[in-house]
Structures are given as structure tokens and as C-alpha cells.
C-alpha positions in Angstrom: 0.0 0.0 0.0 1.4 3.4 -1.0 1.6 6.2 1.6 -1.0 8.2 -0.4 -3.5 5.3 -0.4 -2.9 4.9 3.4 -3.4 8.6 4.0 -6.6 8.7 1.9 -8.1 5.8 3.8 -7.3 7.6 7.1 -8.9 10.8 5.9 -11.9 8.9 4.5 -12.5 7.4 8.0 -12.1 10.7 9.6 -14.7 12.4 7.4 -17.1 9.4 7.6 -17.0 9.5 11.4 -17.5 13.2 11.4 -20.7 12.9 9.3 -22.0 10.1 11.5 -21.5 12.3 14.5 -23.4 15.1 12.9 -26.2 12.6 12.2 -26.7 11.8 15.9 -28.5 15.2 16.4 -29.6 16.3 12.9 -32.3 18.7 14.1 -29.8 20.8 16.1 -27.7 21.2 13.0 -30.7 21.8 10.7 -32.2 24.4 13.0 -28.9 26.2 13.3 -28.6 26.1 9.5 -32.2 27.5 9.1 -31.5 30.4 11.4 -28.3 31.1 9.5 -30.1 31.1 6.1 -32.8 33.4 7.5 -30.4 35.8 9.0 -28.4 36.0 5.7 -31.6 36.7 3.7 -33.5 38.9 6.1 -32.9 42.0 4.0 -33.9 40.5 0.7 -37.2 41.3 -1.0 -38.5 37.8 0.0 -37.1 38.1 3.5 -38.7 41.4 4.2 -42.0 40.2 2.8 -42.0 37.2 5.1 -40.6 38.8 8.2 -37.4 36.8 8.4 -36.1 39.2 11.0 -38.9 38.1 13.4 -38.5 34.3 13.0 -36.9 32.6 16.0 -37.7 28.9 15.4 -38.9 26.4 12.8 -42.5 26.7 14.1 -42.2 30.5 13.4 -40.8 29.8 10.0 -43.8 27.6 9.0 -46.2 30.4 10.0 -44.4 32.9 7.8 -43.4 30.9 4.7 -46.0 28.8 2.7 -45.2 25.8 0.5 -44.6 26.7 -3.1 -43.5 24.9 -6.3 -41.5 26.5 -9.1 -44.6 28.3 -10.4 -45.2 29.8 -7.0 -41.7 31.2 -7.0 -41.6 32.1 -10.6 -42.3 35.9 -10.1 -39.4 36.3 -7.8 -37.1 34.1 -9.9 -38.0 36.2 -13.0 -36.9 39.3 -11.2 -33.5 37.6 -10.5 -33.3 36.6 -14.2 -34.1 40.1 -15.3 -31.1 41.4 -13.3 -32.4 42.3 -9.9 -30.3 41.8 -6.8 -31.3 40.8 -3.2 -34.6 39.1 -4.3 -34.5 35.6 -2.8 -31.0 35.7 -1.5 -28.3 38.3 -1.1 -26.7 39.7 -4.3 -26.9 37.9 -7.6 -26.5 34.1 -8.4 -23.3 32.7 -9.6 -25.1 30.6 -12.3 -28.6 29.7 -13.6 -29.0 26.0 -13.9 -31.4 25.5 -16.9 -33.7 22.5 -16.7 -36.8 21.5 -18.6 -39.9 20.7 -16.5 -43.0 18.7 -17.5 -45.3 21.4 -16.1 -43.3 24.6 -15.9 -41.5 24.5 -19.2 -37.9 25.8 -19.1 -36.8 26.5 -15.6 -33.9 28.7 -14.5 -32.6 27.6 -11.1 -30.4 30.2 -9.3 -27.2 28.7 -8.2 -24.9 30.5 -5.6 -21.4 30.0 -4.6 -22.6 28.3 -1.4 -24.6 25.8 -3.5 -21.5 24.8 -5.5 -19.3 24.5 -2.3 -21.9 22.3 -0.6 -22.4 20.2 -3.7 -18.7 19.6 -4.0 -18.5 18.7 -0.3 -21.3 16.1 -0.6 -19.8 14.6 -3.8 -16.5 14.2 -2.0 -18.2 12.8 1.1 -19.9 10.1 -1.0 -16.6 8.9 -2.4 -14.9 9.1 0.9 -17.6 7.0 2.6 -17.2 4.4 -0.1 -13.4 4.3 0.5 -14.0 4.0 4.2 -16.2 0.9 3.8 -14.4 -0.7 0.9 -10.8 0.2 1.4 -10.7 0.7 -2.4 -8.8 3.9 -3.3 -8.3 3.0 -7.0 -11.2 5.3 -8.2 -9.2 8.3 -7.0 -5.6 7.2 -7.1 -5.6 4.7 -9.9 -6.4 5.5 -13.5 -9.1 7.6 -15.1 -12.5 8.8 -13.8 -15.4 9.9 -16.0 -18.6 11.8 -15.4 -21.1 11.6 -18.2 -22.9 14.9 -18.0 -24.6 17.7 -19.9 -22.6 20.2 -22.0 -20.2 22.4 -20.0 -20.6 25.1 -22.6 -22.3 28.0 -20.9 -24.3 31.0 -22.2 -24.9 34.3 -20.5 -28.2 35.6 -19.3 -28.1 39.2 -18.0 -24.6 38.7 -16.8 -25.1 35.3 -15.2 -23.6 32.1 -16.8 -26.3 29.6 -17.7 -26.3 25.9 -18.6 -27.2 22.5 -17.4 -26.2 21.7 -13.8 -24.0 18.9 -14.9 -22.2 21.2 -17.3 -21.8 23.8 -14.5 -20.3 21.2 -12.2 -17.7 20.5 -14.9 -16.1 23.8 -14.1 -15.9 23.0 -10.3 -14.1 19.7 -10.2 -11.4 19.3 -7.6 -7.9 19.8 -8.8 -6.8 16.2 -8.0 -9.6 14.9 -10.3 -8.9 17.2 -13.3 -5.7 15.5 -14.4 -7.4 12.1 -14.6 -10.8 13.3 -15.9 -12.6 12.0 -19.0 -14.0 12.9 -21.5 -12.5 16.1 -22.9 -14.3 19.5 -23.0 -14.6 19.2 -26.7 -16.4 15.9 -26.5 -18.7 17.1 -23.8 -20.0 20.1 -25.7 -21.2 18.0 -28.6 -25.0 18.5 -28.7 -26.1 15.5 -30.8 -26.3 12.7 -28.3 -25.3 9.9 -30.7 -22.3 11.9 -31.9 -21.3 12.7 -28.4 -21.3 9.1 -27.4 -19.2 8.2 -30.5 -16.6 10.8 -29.6 -16.5 9.7 -25.9 -16.0 6.1 -27.0 -13.1 7.3 -29.2 -11.5 9.1 -26.3 -11.9 6.5 -23.7 -11.7 3.0 -25.4 -7.9 2.8 -24.7 -7.9 4.4 -21.3 -7.7 2.8 -17.8 -11.1 3.8 -16.6 -11.6 3.2 -12.9 -14.8 5.1 -12.0 -17.8 6.2 -14.0 -20.5 8.6 -12.8 -23.8 9.5 -14.5 -27.4 8.3 -15.0 -28.2 4.8 -16.5 -29.8 6.4 -19.5 -26.4 7.7 -20.5 -24.3 4.7 -19.4 -26.1 2.0 -21.2 -25.7 3.4 -24.8 -22.1 4.3 -24.0 -21.4 0.7 -22.8 -23.2 -0.8 -25.8 -21.3 1.5 -28.3 -17.9 0.7 -26.8 -18.6 -3.0 -27.0 -19.6 -2.6 -30.6 -16.5 -0.7 -31.5 -14.1 -2.8 -29.4 -15.5 -6.2 -30.5 -15.4 -7.3 -26.8 -18.2 -9.1 -25.1 -18.1 -7.4 -21.7 -17.1 -4.0 -20.3 -14.6 -5.7 -17.9 -12.7 -6.8 -21.0 -12.4 -3.2 -22.1 -11.9 -1.7 -18.6 -10.6 -4.5 -16.3 -10.0 -2.0 -13.5 -13.4 -0.3 -13.5 -14.5 -0.8 -9.9 -17.1 1.9 -9.1 -20.3 3.4 -10.6 -21.8 6.5 -9.1 -25.4 7.1 -10.2 -28.3 9.2 -9.2 -31.7 10.7 -10.0 -33.6 7.4 -10.4 -33.9 4.0 -8.7 -31.0 1.8 -9.9 -32.5 -1.5 -9.0 -34.4 -2.1 -12.2 -31.2 -1.6 -14.2 -28.9 -3.7 -12.0 -29.2 -6.9 -14.0 -28.6 -5.0 -17.3 -25.4 -3.5 -15.9 -24.2 -6.8 -14.5 -24.6 -8.3 -17.9 -22.9 -5.4 -19.8 -20.0 -5.2 -17.4 -19.6 -9.0 -17.0 -19.7 -8.9 -13.3 -21.2 -7.0 -10.4 -19.1 -3.9 -9.4 -19.7 -1.5 -6.5 -22.3 1.2 -6.9 -22.9 4.4 -4.9 -26.3 6.0 -5.1 -26.7 9.8 -4.9 -29.6 12.3 -5.0 -28.6 15.7 -6.2 -30.9 18.3 -7.7 -30.1 21.7 -9.3 -31.6 23.3 -6.2 -29.2 21.5 -3.8 -27.6 18.2 -2.9 -30.0 16.1 -0.8 -28.4 12.7 0.0 -25.8 10.1 -0.8 -25.3 6.4 0.0 -22.9 6.5 3.0 -22.6 2.7 3.0 -22.6 1.1 -0.4 -23.5 -2.2 1.1 -26.8 -1.0 2.5 -29.9 0.5 1.0 -30.7 4.1 1.9 -28.9 7.4 1.5 -27.6 9.7 4.2 -29.6 12.9 4.4 -27.1 15.8 4.0 -28.2 17.8 7.0 -25.2 20.2 7.0 -24.9 21.1 3.3 -26.9 24.3 2.9 -30.4 22.8 2.7 -33.0 22.8 5.5 -35.4 19.9 4.8 -39.1 19.7 5.5 -41.3 16.7 4.9 -45.0 16.5 4.2 -47.0 13.2 4.1 -47.7 12.6 0.5 -51.5 12.3 1.0 -51.5 15.9 2.4 -49.3 17.6 -0.2 -52.2 19.3 -2.0 -54.0 20.3 1.2 -54.3 23.9 2.0 -52.5 23.5 5.4 -50.5 20.3 5.2 -48.5 18.8 8.1 -44.9 20.1 7.8 -42.3 18.1 9.7 -38.6 18.6 10.3 -36.1 15.7 10.6 -37.0 15.6 14.3 -40.5 14.3 13.7 -40.4 12.0 10.7 -41.1 8.2 10.8 -39.7 5.2 9.0 -41.5 3.8 6.0 -43.9 6.8 5.4 -43.9 8.4 2.0 -43.2 12.1 2.2 -42.9 15.0 -0.2 -39.5 16.5 0.4 -39.4 20.3 0.8 -36.2 22.4 0.4 -35.1 25.7 1.9 -31.7 26.5 0.4 -28.7 28.8 0.3 -29.8 29.9 -3.1 -33.2 31.3 -2.0 -35.6 28.4 -2.4 -38.1 28.8 0.5 -40.7 26.2 1.3 -39.9 24.7 -2.1 -41.8 21.6 -3.3 -39.2 20.0 -5.6 -41.7 17.2 -6.6 -39.8 14.2 -5.2 -41.1 11.7 -2.7 -39.0 9.9 -0.2 -39.2 7.5 2.7 -36.9 7.0 5.6 -35.1 3.7 6.0 -33.5 4.6 9.3 -33.4 7.5 11.8 -30.1 6.9 13.4 -28.7 8.2 11.1 -31.4 9.6 8.9 -31.3 7.7 5.6 -33.8 8.0 2.7 -34.9 6.3 -0.4 -36.3 8.3 -3.3 -39.7 6.6 -4.0 -40.9 8.6 -7.0 -42.4 11.9 -8.1 -45.5 13.5 -6.7 -47.1 13.6 -10.1 -46.0 10.2 -11.3 -48.7 7.8 -10.2 -51.7 5.9 -11.8 -55.1 6.2 -10.3 -57.7 5.9 -13.1 -59.7 3.7 -10.8 -58.6 5.1 -7.4 -55.9 2.5 -7.1 -53.1 5.2 -6.8 -50.2 3.0 -7.8 -46.9 4.7 -7.1 -43.5 4.5 -8.8 -42.0 2.6 -5.9 -44.5 -0.3 -6.4 -43.8 -0.5 -10.1 -40.0 -0.3 -9.8 -40.0 -3.0 -7.1 -42.2 -5.3 -9.2 -39.9 -4.9 -12.2 -36.8 -5.5 -10.1 -38.3 -8.7 -8.6 -39.3 -9.9 -12.1 -35.9 -9.2 -13.5 -34.2 -11.2 -10.7 -36.7 -14.1 -11.0 -36.8 -14.6 -14.7 -33.2 -13.4 -15.5 -34.0 -10.7 -18.0 -32.5 -7.2 -18.3 -34.6 -4.1 -18.8 -33.1 -1.2 -20.7 -36.0 1.1 -20.0 -39.8 1.0 -19.2 -43.0 3.0 -18.9 -46.4 2.1 -17.4 -49.7 3.7 -18.2 -53.4 2.9 -18.0 -55.6 2.0 -21.0 -59.0 3.1 -19.8 -61.0 2.7 -23.0 -59.6 -0.2 -25.1 -61.3 -1.2 -28.3 -62.1 -4.6 -26.8 -62.4 -6.0 -23.3 -61.7 -4.5 -19.9 -59.3 -1.6 -19.1 -55.8 -2.5 -18.1 -52.4 -1.3 -17.0 -50.0 -1.3 -20.0 -46.3 -2.0 -19.4 -43.9 -0.9 -22.1 -40.5 -2.6 -21.6 -37.4 -2.3 -23.8 -35.4 -5.5 -23.1 -31.7 -6.0 -23.5 -32.7 -9.4 -25.0 -36.4 -10.3 -25.4 -37.2 -13.2 -23.1 -39.4 -16.1 -24.4 -41.7 -16.3 -21.4 -43.4 -12.9 -21.7 -46.8 -14.2 -20.5 -45.2 -15.5 -17.3 -43.4 -12.2 -16.7 -46.7 -10.2 -17.3 -48.5 -12.5 -14.8 -45.7 -12.0 -12.2 -45.8 -8.2 -12.6 -49.5 -8.2 -12.1 -49.4 -10.4 -9.0 -46.6 -8.3 -7.6 -48.6 -5.1 -7.9 -51.7 -6.9 -6.4 -49.6 -7.9 -3.4 -48.4 -4.3 -2.9 -51.7 -2.5 -3.6 -54.9 -4.0 -2.2 -57.2 -1.6 -4.2 -55.6 -2.8 -7.4 -56.1 -6.4 -6.3 -59.8 -5.8 -5.7 -60.0 -4.2 -9.1 -58.5 -7.3 -10.8 -60.5 -9.9 -8.7 -63.7 -7.8 -9.2 -63.1 -7.8 -13.0 -63.1 -4.0 -13.1 -59.7 -4.2 -14.9 -57.9 -7.1 -16.5 -54.4 -8.2 -15.6 -51.2 -6.4 -16.9 -50.7 -6.2 -20.6 -47.0 -6.3 -21.6 -45.7 -4.5 -24.7 -42.2 -5.3 -26.0 -40.5 -2.1 -27.3 -37.9 -2.1 -30.1 -34.4 -1.2 -29.0 -33.8 2.6 -28.9 -37.5 3.4 -28.3 -37.0 5.4 -25.1 -34.0 7.3 -26.4 -36.2 8.2 -29.4 -38.8 9.5 -27.1 -36.3 11.7 -25.2 -35.1 13.0 -28.5 -38.6 13.9 -29.4 -38.9 16.0 -26.2 -35.5 17.5 -26.7 -34.4 16.1 -23.3 -31.8 13.6 -24.4 -28.4 14.1 -23.0 -29.3 16.0 -19.8 -30.0 14.6 -16.3 -33.7 14.6 -16.9 -35.9 12.4 -14.8 -37.8 10.1 -17.1 -41.6 9.6 -16.9 -42.0 6.0 -15.7 -45.6 6.2 -14.6 -48.4 8.3 -15.9 -52.2 8.8 -15.8 -52.2 10.3 -19.3 -51.3 8.5 -22.5 -48.8 11.0 -24.0 -45.8 8.8 -23.7 -47.7 5.6 -24.0 -49.3 6.6 -27.3 -45.9 7.6 -28.8 -44.4 4.2 -27.7 -47.4 2.4 -29.1 -46.7 4.0 -32.5 -43.2 2.4 -32.5 -44.4 -1.2 -31.9 -44.1 -3.4 -34.9 
């Protein structure tokens, strides 16, 4: 073992223990953070309007600041975009992170210096926690590391640099990573996704890749293209020293079998949950499910039981009062001026000492045509179980309701793009249906009562889901895919592709 590797392991253990100590009394840290954020922003337009200078506790904060989504904050954000200072936070933002929403169109997320520093800290903590538990320092001290991300080419909007959050992060990578980083700036700024993947393959195929970060929707086509170009059967033949995947944004479990097959073996994975508005959590022990809530990273968290999120006066909880296993809408209050902000994600706690969460879905991603209210977590869990039982690998999937079929009863329609199409599709469909019945008693009653018929499974041609993202203009960014829907917008497009 080199001295550098020894020192890194020691430092990783020090940081891990420090974060675990913070987690013993998270509300103390969170309340102190809230008071700091309020004090810093008391002279802003928003702070004056909501009497920040009079707030002395979290209970007082709840009385002054209502819950809002992006549309609720849009007037203030527009003032910031137009050039105003001291609106939601002191001064002007460092960046605008540009995202495309399903309900709000293009969104511009103010990003401050504090946001970037906290994001960097959480990213480093995630890797250090992995090193502490695994003893593997190769991802940082070995060969190359790669982050598949949006273009780092930034534009300017009223004096503020603007681009995708992944692209913004490209400019804030730690110095010790830059010298081993892939791909090049020139490859990253290519806008056409297919061309970008081809260029990245060219730049990386002969490199000693040790760590890869990104979202599955990016990694799968990259792996497939590099296997095609290299003529190899598995990624481990191309990159024998690849030992760590860092992923985020969606549940990785439905993709696990696909990655195992592509790579040729199971390698370590670390899950993260980072949004443009702020970093929320990371897997502090890669061997266990659940991600450590980042209680000291510039975000004060609130939680609302999902069934109350659209109520006029929902129950708002701090980390002090949450419970294990309950689905909550997660609310952010950040160092970039998002106050009482409903980001749209739902989570549940897997432990309270320390506070660890799983992302269970999106508030607006559910099916309830017949009051069954099936949520994303139930669908993803069913697909993961089916994949493990029948040995297939899913590239991507979508589920929607067919309320008025031309013949027969209504049904839930599963669109799955398989790595290789299995020959027992009827058994898989039956298993998926039974799995949902076991998780959702209302759906079970609907099937047994012949209100709906069992699951109908559609096999999608390869590349279907990438084609859909291209249609929306969302291919290449860290966009959260629509897995579950009450409407038929995505389902009808996918149906048109079925041969």
C-alpha cells in the first residue's frame, strides 16, 4: 500500500465518522442552518415580505413561509433573471441551472457560490464514505475517472452564466480529479447525443477507466457502443480496472441486471440524490440501502405526508418528527433562495439513526384511473423482482393505464425495452400483475372484481426510449424520465413504435 493510499483511507475514515457524529443530532444542525439562512436573507425582498427578522424557530418559519413549487416562486425568480439583486438571497446568483420541467417549461434555477461549495462537499463525502467501507482507493488514485454529463458550454443571461447543472459542475471539479478526468471538454460540448457518445468512445476506449458517474440512460448506450467498437463481449474486458459506478436521479435496482450483464460482473455502486436546487443525499454505506440525508450542506429539509401535499394546510415536519416507512414529499429551503420549495420528489426513511432515505418517486408520477393510486416505488420494485426471478435485463420502461380499449376490460399497460427479449413474456406479465396486487390492495380488488384485466406487456424495439427523449428535446441531460403516468402521451408515442 502506498503512503498516499494509506493517508486517503485515514482521511476517509475521519470524514465518515464526522458525518456520522453530525447525524446523531440532525435537528440541532438543521435548526442552526435554518437560522443562518434566514439571517443572511432577512434584507432580501422575499425576506422582508415574510418577516425573516422576526422568525426565531422552525415553528415560526412555518407560519411565515408557505409551501410553493417553481410556479409559486416564478415571479421572484423572474426578477432575478431580469437582473435584480437581493430578491430571494443576497446579491446575484453565480449561475442559472437550466432545466426542462414537465409542467413549468424551461426553468432557471439560481445557483450560488454556497450551492457549489456544498455540492462539492457532498460529492467528495460520497466517495470518501465508499473508500472508508471498501478500502478501495483506486477510483481516485488509480487510472481515469469519467462523469457523463450535460454540456459544459455556458451561455450568458443578463450577466449570469447559464447551462445544465452537470455542465456547470464540470467547471468546479477538484484539482486532483482534473488531471485524470474523462472525457474532454470538446467531447462534452457535442450537442447531438449519438455523436457525443461516439466521440466519448473514441477518447476512452484505450484508457484505464476506474470510476464512472452518470445516469443509467447515459451509461447503457455508452457501454453498448464501446462493446460494438471494441468487439469485446463485456465491459470488464475493455476496462478491467473499472470498480465503481456512481449514479443518481432514479432508482437503480431495475437496471442492476442490465449493468451486471454489460459489465460481465457486479461492481460496486454508490447512489446519490442531487438536484439543481441542492444536494440532498448520498449512500454513505454502499452495502446498505438508503442514502444519508445531507443535514449540513446548505439545505434545510421539511417533509409533508404525500397524501397531504395538495391540502391547504399540510402537516410540515422537520427531521425531528419523521417516521420510518412513510412516503413524504420533500421540501427544500436553500442557500440559493428556495423557500418552502416543493421539488416534486417523494422519499421515505429507511433509518433515523442516522437519517437515511430512499427516493420513492415523483408526486405527479402515479396511476389512479380507478382510485388505485399505484406509485412508482411499487412499479420499480415489481420490475426488479421480475428481472431477478426470470433473468431478463430491462433497458427502460414505462407504465400507463388503458382506460378505453377497443375490446375488453381496461388494463395497465407496461412498455418494456429488453436487453434481449425473453421467451416467457406471459409469465413475466402475470408475475408483474401479481406483484402489484400484493403491494396494492385496491388494485387487487379491481382485478378480482373484474373491473380491470391483468397487466398487458408490450415489447419495445431497441432505442425506443432514447427516441422519445429526442422527441422531447431532453436527451443528454440529467432529466428524470416519466416512468408512470395517468395520461397516454408517452404511451401513445411508444405504441406507434411497436411493430
